[in-house]
NUKEBA-208696 format. One line per field, with one value per atom (N, C-alpha, C): x, y, z; atom name; residue number from 0; residue in one letter. Coordinates in nm, 3 decimals. Example, Ala and Ser with C-alpha at 12.3 -4.5 7.8 and 13.67 -1.06 7.14 Angstrom:
<atoms>
px = 1.319,1.230,1.320,1.285,1.367,1.290
py = -0.569,-0.450,-0.330,-0.225,-0.106,0.003
pz = 0.780,0.780,0.780,0.708,0.714,0.787
atom = N,CA,C,N,CA,C
n = 0,0,0,1,1,1
res = A,A,A,S,S,S
</atoms>
This chain:
<atoms>
px = -0.257,-0.221,-0.359,-0.389,-0.471,-0.477,-0.559,-0.559,-0.688,-0.795,-0.928,-0.926,-1.058,-1.114,-1.160,-1.185,-1.255,-1.108,-0.977,-0.856,-0.776,-0.734,-0.602,-0.497,-0.377,-0.282,-0.150,0.010,0.088,0.198,0.252,0.391,0.459,0.481,0.601,0.489,0.369,0.319,0.225,0.153,0.100,-0.079,-0.140,-0.231,-0.325,-0.431,-0.526,-0.692,-0.712,-0.857,-0.930,-1.026,-1.101,-1.223,-1.225,-1.317,-1.407,-1.552,-1.682,-1.701,-1.539,-1.553,-1.456,-1.370,-1.311,-1.191,-1.152,-0.992,-0.967,-0.822,-0.807,-0.695,-0.752,-0.629,-0.532,-0.415,-0.274,-0.212,-0.170,-0.081,-0.013,0.046,0.121,0.083,0.102,0.025,0.108,-0.031,0.027,0.220,0.199,0.325,0.468,0.376,0.545,0.543,0.451,0.493,0.548,0.540,0.553,0.722,0.776,0.891,0.973,0.911,0.975,1.048,0.950,0.951,0.892,0.897,0.854,0.892,0.810,0.824,0.840,0.944,0.967,1.004,0.978,0.929,0.882,0.784,0.719,0.727,0.805,0.814,0.718,0.646,0.517,0.524,0.472,0.506,0.392,0.415,0.340,0.189,0.090,-0.037,-0.002,-0.045,-0.064,0.061,0.153,0.250,0.186,0.273,0.264,0.286,0.228,0.306,0.275,0.388,0.382,0.413,0.380,0.302,0.478,0.530,0.659,0.735,0.731,0.797,0.799,0.874,0.885,0.797,0.728,0.638,0.662,0.693,0.676,0.791,0.852,0.993,0.950,0.974,0.910,1.015,1.053,1.215,1.186,1.222,1.179,1.323,1.295,1.417,1.458,1.478,1.511,1.625,1.531,1.582,1.485,1.526,1.469,1.409,1.307,1.154,1.151,1.153,1.079,0.939,0.801,0.674,0.678,0.667,0.614,0.474,0.482,0.324,0.260,0.150,0.055,0.010,-0.081,-0.079,-0.002,-0.054,-0.014,-0.129,-0.114,-0.227,-0.124,-0.258,-0.252,-0.229,-0.122,-0.167,-0.279,-0.406,-0.477,-0.518,-0.419,-0.435,-0.347,-0.243,-0.177,-0.207,-0.175,-0.222,-0.119,-0.154,-0.056,-0.006,-0.144,-0.147,-0.004,0.033,0.171,0.281,0.338,0.408,0.456,0.389,0.354,0.386,0.286,0.219,0.269,0.396,0.413,0.402,0.393,0.371,0.243,0.127,0.035,-0.013,0.114,0.066,0.117,0.215,0.236,0.050,0.021,-0.107,-0.233,-0.267,-0.354,-0.339,-0.239,-0.177,-0.336,-0.433,-0.532,-0.692,-0.633,-0.712,-0.645,-0.628,-0.572,-0.420,-0.349,-0.190,-0.189,-0.344,-0.291,-0.187,-0.132,-0.001,-0.108,-0.155,-0.171,-0.339,-0.376,-0.503,-0.471,-0.520,-0.461,-0.562,-0.604,-0.672,-0.622,-0.679,-0.600,-0.614,-0.477,-0.503,-0.602,-0.613,-0.687,-0.743,-0.869,-0.927,-0.881,-0.822,-0.720,-0.688,-0.555,-0.438,-0.504,-0.578,-0.629,-0.668,-0.804,-0.853,-0.717,-0.597,-0.552,-0.397,-0.480,-0.392,-0.442,-0.373,-0.421,-0.525,-0.629,-0.758,-0.712,-0.730,-0.716,-0.667,-0.788,-0.725,-0.615,-0.567,-0.477,-0.322,-0.355,-0.214,-0.172,-0.319,-0.224,-0.153,-0.244,-0.157,-0.017,-0.012,0.138,0.206,0.138,0.257,0.253,0.229,0.213,0.161,0.004,-0.014,-0.194,-0.211,-0.339,-0.386
py = -0.151,-0.149,-0.186,-0.246,-0.234,-0.148,-0.066,0.033,0.071,0.017,-0.015,0.070,0.162,0.293,0.342,0.236,0.294,0.333,0.332,0.350,0.477,0.544,0.654,0.564,0.637,0.632,0.742,0.675,0.758,0.755,0.866,0.841,0.757,0.699,0.592,0.435,0.419,0.302,0.236,0.330,0.242,0.310,0.206,0.240,0.274,0.352,0.322,0.274,0.255,0.184,0.240,0.348,0.407,0.266,0.245,0.152,0.246,0.140,0.214,0.292,0.215,0.301,0.362,0.432,0.534,0.558,0.379,0.339,0.313,0.332,0.314,0.146,0.096,-0.004,0.004,-0.023,0.043,-0.076,-0.070,-0.165,-0.116,-0.187,-0.173,-0.198,-0.106,-0.110,-0.255,-0.288,-0.404,-0.382,-0.264,-0.182,-0.257,-0.151,-0.184,-0.343,-0.436,-0.559,-0.642,-0.579,-0.624,-0.594,-0.452,-0.424,-0.476,-0.529,-0.616,-0.760,-0.805,-0.966,-1.025,-1.144,-1.244,-1.217,-1.194,-1.134,-1.269,-1.279,-1.330,-1.321,-1.203,-1.189,-1.022,-1.043,-0.908,-0.869,-0.701,-0.673,-0.553,-0.564,-0.470,-0.374,-0.272,-0.214,-0.274,-0.246,-0.261,-0.222,-0.362,-0.223,-0.133,0.023,0.121,0.205,0.150,0.239,0.350,0.481,0.580,0.572,0.591,0.663,0.803,0.823,0.942,0.961,1.037,1.083,1.062,0.943,0.969,0.885,0.891,0.766,0.639,0.544,0.391,0.321,0.309,0.184,0.044,-0.041,-0.149,-0.123,-0.306,-0.304,-0.456,-0.430,-0.575,-0.650,-0.792,-0.792,-0.934,-0.948,-1.012,-1.103,-1.174,-1.225,-1.150,-1.012,-0.917,-0.813,-0.775,-0.625,-0.672,-0.521,-0.503,-0.353,-0.366,-0.170,-0.150,0.010,0.031,0.090,0.033,0.099,0.244,0.345,0.489,0.503,0.540,0.554,0.694,0.622,0.724,0.865,0.830,0.954,0.921,1.029,1.030,0.930,0.830,0.771,0.672,0.619,0.486,0.344,0.243,0.111,0.058,0.028,-0.049,-0.192,-0.247,-0.386,-0.426,-0.540,-0.552,-0.729,-0.715,-0.829,-0.964,-1.006,-1.126,-1.256,-1.253,-1.402,-1.364,-1.239,-1.224,-1.284,-1.305,-1.363,-1.499,-1.577,-1.723,-1.733,-1.616,-1.615,-1.493,-1.406,-1.277,-1.281,-1.368,-1.386,-1.372,-1.344,-1.302,-1.111,-1.072,-0.917,-0.961,-1.021,-1.053,-1.088,-1.206,-1.295,-1.171,-1.093,-1.034,-0.901,-0.790,-0.704,-0.590,-0.567,-0.481,-0.557,-0.687,-0.782,-0.798,-0.972,-1.033,-0.946,-0.940,-0.846,-0.747,-0.680,-0.581,-0.561,-0.463,-0.455,-0.431,-0.289,-0.231,-0.177,-0.118,-0.045,0.023,0.172,0.246,0.368,0.410,0.578,0.641,0.749,0.848,0.907,1.006,1.175,1.245,1.270,1.365,1.285,1.330,1.261,1.330,1.482,1.554,1.473,1.432,1.352,1.234,1.163,1.061,1.152,1.212,1.339,1.369,1.422,1.441,1.390,1.239,1.145,1.119,1.043,1.056,0.994,1.037,0.885,0.783,0.731,0.608,0.651,0.749,0.813,0.880,0.968,1.014,0.941,0.855,0.741,0.662,0.640,0.593,0.703,0.810,0.876,0.936,0.920,0.970,0.873,0.733,0.580,0.545,0.648,0.646,0.524,0.494,0.423,0.432,0.540,0.621,0.597
pz = -1.725,-1.573,-1.527,-1.409,-1.340,-1.268,-1.204,-1.115,-1.041,-0.982,-0.948,-0.915,-0.959,-0.992,-0.817,-0.707,-0.610,-0.493,-0.536,-0.511,-0.462,-0.417,-0.443,-0.437,-0.519,-0.531,-0.545,-0.466,-0.478,-0.608,-0.583,-0.715,-0.697,-0.533,-0.508,-0.540,-0.583,-0.592,-0.460,-0.421,-0.312,-0.360,-0.264,-0.276,-0.180,-0.152,-0.018,-0.011,0.068,0.021,0.165,0.152,0.225,0.332,0.386,0.432,0.498,0.581,0.632,0.717,0.829,0.925,0.917,0.854,0.870,0.834,0.844,0.820,0.731,0.692,0.541,0.507,0.405,0.397,0.291,0.283,0.247,0.161,0.041,0.011,-0.126,-0.161,-0.311,-0.421,-0.546,-0.702,-0.763,-0.857,-0.941,-1.024,-1.033,-1.096,-0.999,-0.883,-0.757,-0.746,-0.745,-0.695,-0.817,-0.918,-1.111,-1.069,-1.023,-1.029,-0.935,-0.809,-0.733,-0.757,-0.805,-0.828,-0.714,-0.698,-0.625,-0.475,-0.390,-0.261,-0.158,-0.087,-0.019,0.131,0.178,0.302,0.332,0.399,0.473,0.580,0.627,0.731,0.777,0.827,0.867,1.040,1.003,1.150,1.279,1.348,1.502,1.493,1.574,1.585,1.661,1.641,1.709,1.733,1.618,1.536,1.465,1.483,1.438,1.289,1.177,1.043,1.007,0.927,0.867,0.767,0.656,0.521,0.468,0.378,0.304,0.370,0.494,0.562,0.529,0.532,0.564,0.696,0.608,0.687,0.683,0.558,0.580,0.491,0.511,0.407,0.352,0.204,0.137,0.073,0.087,0.036,-0.079,-0.228,-0.320,-0.320,-0.444,-0.479,-0.580,-0.549,-0.684,-0.581,-0.468,-0.376,-0.288,-0.178,-0.061,-0.071,-0.057,-0.068,0.056,0.067,0.151,0.111,0.175,0.160,0.165,0.131,0.218,0.274,0.378,0.432,0.354,0.264,0.215,0.305,0.395,0.483,0.633,0.712,0.866,0.950,1.063,1.099,1.169,1.263,1.355,1.268,1.307,1.266,1.357,1.227,1.349,1.296,1.240,1.158,1.046,1.084,0.989,0.912,0.796,0.701,0.770,0.870,0.918,0.847,0.746,0.638,0.573,0.570,0.440,0.543,0.663,0.728,0.668,0.628,0.545,0.413,0.354,0.216,0.143,0.191,0.134,-0.051,-0.074,-0.259,-0.291,-0.142,-0.156,-0.251,-0.208,-0.285,-0.404,-0.460,-0.612,-0.670,-0.618,-0.695,-0.660,-0.568,-0.514,-0.447,-0.532,-0.422,-0.449,-0.464,-0.431,-0.306,-0.291,-0.254,-0.138,-0.124,-0.011,0.054,-0.061,-0.045,-0.015,0.105,0.133,0.265,0.285,0.392,0.526,0.556,0.684,0.689,0.815,0.799,0.935,0.869,0.958,0.977,1.105,1.101,1.088,1.003,0.904,1.049,1.041,1.146,1.027,0.925,0.863,0.698,0.711,0.551,0.451,0.487,0.366,0.302,0.356,0.308,0.203,0.233,0.144,0.008,0.069,-0.085,-0.153,-0.077,-0.189,-0.272,-0.279,-0.361,-0.491,-0.584,-0.686,-0.727,-0.744,-0.846,-0.954,-0.957,-1.066,-1.177,-1.288,-1.373,-1.367,-1.290,-1.250,-1.266,-1.156,-1.185,-1.266,-1.363,-1.472,-1.562,-1.549,-1.640,-1.615,-1.463,-1.426,-1.444,-1.410,-1.425,-1.615,-1.711,-1.855,-1.846,-1.863,-1.927,-1.941,-1.948,-2.009,-2.096
atom = N,CA,C,N,CA,C,N,CA,C,N,CA,C,N,CA,C,N,CA,C,N,CA,C,N,CA,C,N,CA,C,N,CA,C,N,CA,C,N,CA,C,N,CA,C,N,CA,C,N,CA,C,N,CA,C,N,CA,C,N,CA,C,N,CA,C,N,CA,C,N,CA,C,N,CA,C,N,CA,C,N,CA,C,N,CA,C,N,CA,C,N,CA,C,N,CA,C,N,CA,C,N,CA,C,N,CA,C,N,CA,C,N,CA,C,N,CA,C,N,CA,C,N,CA,C,N,CA,C,N,CA,C,N,CA,C,N,CA,C,N,CA,C,N,CA,C,N,CA,C,N,CA,C,N,CA,C,N,CA,C,N,CA,C,N,CA,C,N,CA,C,N,CA,C,N,CA,C,N,CA,C,N,CA,C,N,CA,C,N,CA,C,N,CA,C,N,CA,C,N,CA,C,N,CA,C,N,CA,C,N,CA,C,N,CA,C,N,CA,C,N,CA,C,N,CA,C,N,CA,C,N,CA,C,N,CA,C,N,CA,C,N,CA,C,N,CA,C,N,CA,C,N,CA,C,N,CA,C,N,CA,C,N,CA,C,N,CA,C,N,CA,C,N,CA,C,N,CA,C,N,CA,C,N,CA,C,N,CA,C,N,CA,C,N,CA,C,N,CA,C,N,CA,C,N,CA,C,N,CA,C,N,CA,C,N,CA,C,N,CA,C,N,CA,C,N,CA,C,N,CA,C,N,CA,C,N,CA,C,N,CA,C,N,CA,C,N,CA,C,N,CA,C,N,CA,C,N,CA,C,N,CA,C,N,CA,C,N,CA,C,N,CA,C,N,CA,C,N,CA,C,N,CA,C,N,CA,C,N,CA,C,N,CA,C,N,CA,C,N,CA,C,N,CA,C,N,CA,C,N,CA,C,N,CA,C,N,CA,C,N,CA,C,N,CA,C,N,CA,C,N,CA,C,N,CA,C,N,CA,C,N,CA,C,N,CA,C
n = 0,0,0,1,1,1,2,2,2,3,3,3,4,4,4,5,5,5,6,6,6,7,7,7,8,8,8,9,9,9,10,10,10,11,11,11,12,12,12,13,13,13,14,14,14,15,15,15,16,16,16,17,17,17,18,18,18,19,19,19,20,20,20,21,21,21,22,22,22,23,23,23,24,24,24,25,25,25,26,26,26,27,27,27,28,28,28,29,29,29,30,30,30,31,31,31,32,32,32,33,33,33,34,34,34,35,35,35,36,36,36,37,37,37,38,38,38,39,39,39,40,40,40,41,41,41,42,42,42,43,43,43,44,44,44,45,45,45,46,46,46,47,47,47,48,48,48,49,49,49,50,50,50,51,51,51,52,52,52,53,53,53,54,54,54,55,55,55,56,56,56,57,57,57,58,58,58,59,59,59,60,60,60,61,61,61,62,62,62,63,63,63,64,64,64,65,65,65,66,66,66,67,67,67,68,68,68,69,69,69,70,70,70,71,71,71,72,72,72,73,73,73,74,74,74,75,75,75,76,76,76,77,77,77,78,78,78,79,79,79,80,80,80,81,81,81,82,82,82,83,83,83,84,84,84,85,85,85,86,86,86,87,87,87,88,88,88,89,89,89,90,90,90,91,91,91,92,92,92,93,93,93,94,94,94,95,95,95,96,96,96,97,97,97,98,98,98,99,99,99,100,100,100,101,101,101,102,102,102,103,103,103,104,104,104,105,105,105,106,106,106,107,107,107,108,108,108,109,109,109,110,110,110,111,111,111,112,112,112,113,113,113,114,114,114,115,115,115,116,116,116,117,117,117,118,118,118,119,119,119,120,120,120,121,121,121,122,122,122,123,123,123,124,124,124,125,125,125,126,126,126,127,127,127
res = M,M,M,N,N,N,A,A,A,P,P,P,T,T,T,D,D,D,L,L,L,R,R,R,Y,Y,Y,T,T,T,A,A,A,S,S,S,H,H,H,E,E,E,W,W,W,V,V,V,R,R,R,C,C,C,N,N,N,A,A,A,D,D,D,G,G,G,S,S,S,V,V,V,T,T,T,I,I,I,G,G,G,I,I,I,T,T,T,E,E,E,R,R,R,A,A,A,Q,Q,Q,D,D,D,Q,Q,Q,L,L,L,G,G,G,H,H,H,L,L,L,V,V,V,Y,Y,Y,V,V,V,E,E,E,L,L,L,P,P,P,A,A,A,V,V,V,G,G,G,A,A,A,T,T,T,I,I,I,A,A,A,A,A,A,G,G,G,E,E,E,P,P,P,C,C,C,A,A,A,V,V,V,L,L,L,E,E,E,S,S,S,T,T,T,K,K,K,A,A,A,A,A,A,A,A,A,D,D,D,V,V,V,S,S,S,A,A,A,P,P,P,I,I,I,D,D,D,G,G,G,E,E,E,V,V,V,I,I,I,E,E,E,T,T,T,N,N,N,L,L,L,A,A,A,L,L,L,G,G,G,D,D,D,A,A,A,P,P,P,H,H,H,T,T,T,V,V,V,N,N,N,T,T,T,S,S,S,P,P,P,Y,Y,Y,Q,Q,Q,D,D,D,G,G,G,W,W,W,L,L,L,I,I,I,R,R,R,V,V,V,R,R,R,P,P,P,S,S,S,T,T,T,A,A,A,A,A,A,Q,Q,Q,V,V,V,E,E,E,A,A,A,L,L,L,M,M,M,T,T,T,A,A,A,D,D,D,R,R,R,Y,Y,Y,R,R,R,T,T,T,F,F,F,A,A,A,G,G,G,D,D,D,A,A,A
</atoms>
C-alpha cells in the first residue's frame, strides 16, 4: 500500500498534507479510491465553507457506490480542486498528487498533529 511519509492519515482513509503557508491539502488514500472503484462524480464544498472533523465534507460517486468523505480536521475551505469536475477519475490515478480534493485553513494545528503518521496508518490498515 502506498502511504507517503509526508502525509497524515485518518482511520476513514483520508490524508492531510501540510503546506508552507499553514494551510493543508486533503484527499483520500490509495486504499479508499481502490475500494470505491472508478470515480464518475465529485461534489466538493464551497470555498469559504466551514468543515468539522468527523463530519462529511465531500461526496465521491463511483460506478460501485457513493461515499462521503469525512473532514479530518476543523477549518475553512480556501480552495477546491476544480479540475475534478471534468476529470473525477484523477482521484483514482493520482490520489496523493493531482487527485487532491480541498485545501483548508485549519482551526488548530494540534488536530493535524494528532492524525496518524504513515507508519501508524500502514499498521492500522494491516499493511505494515
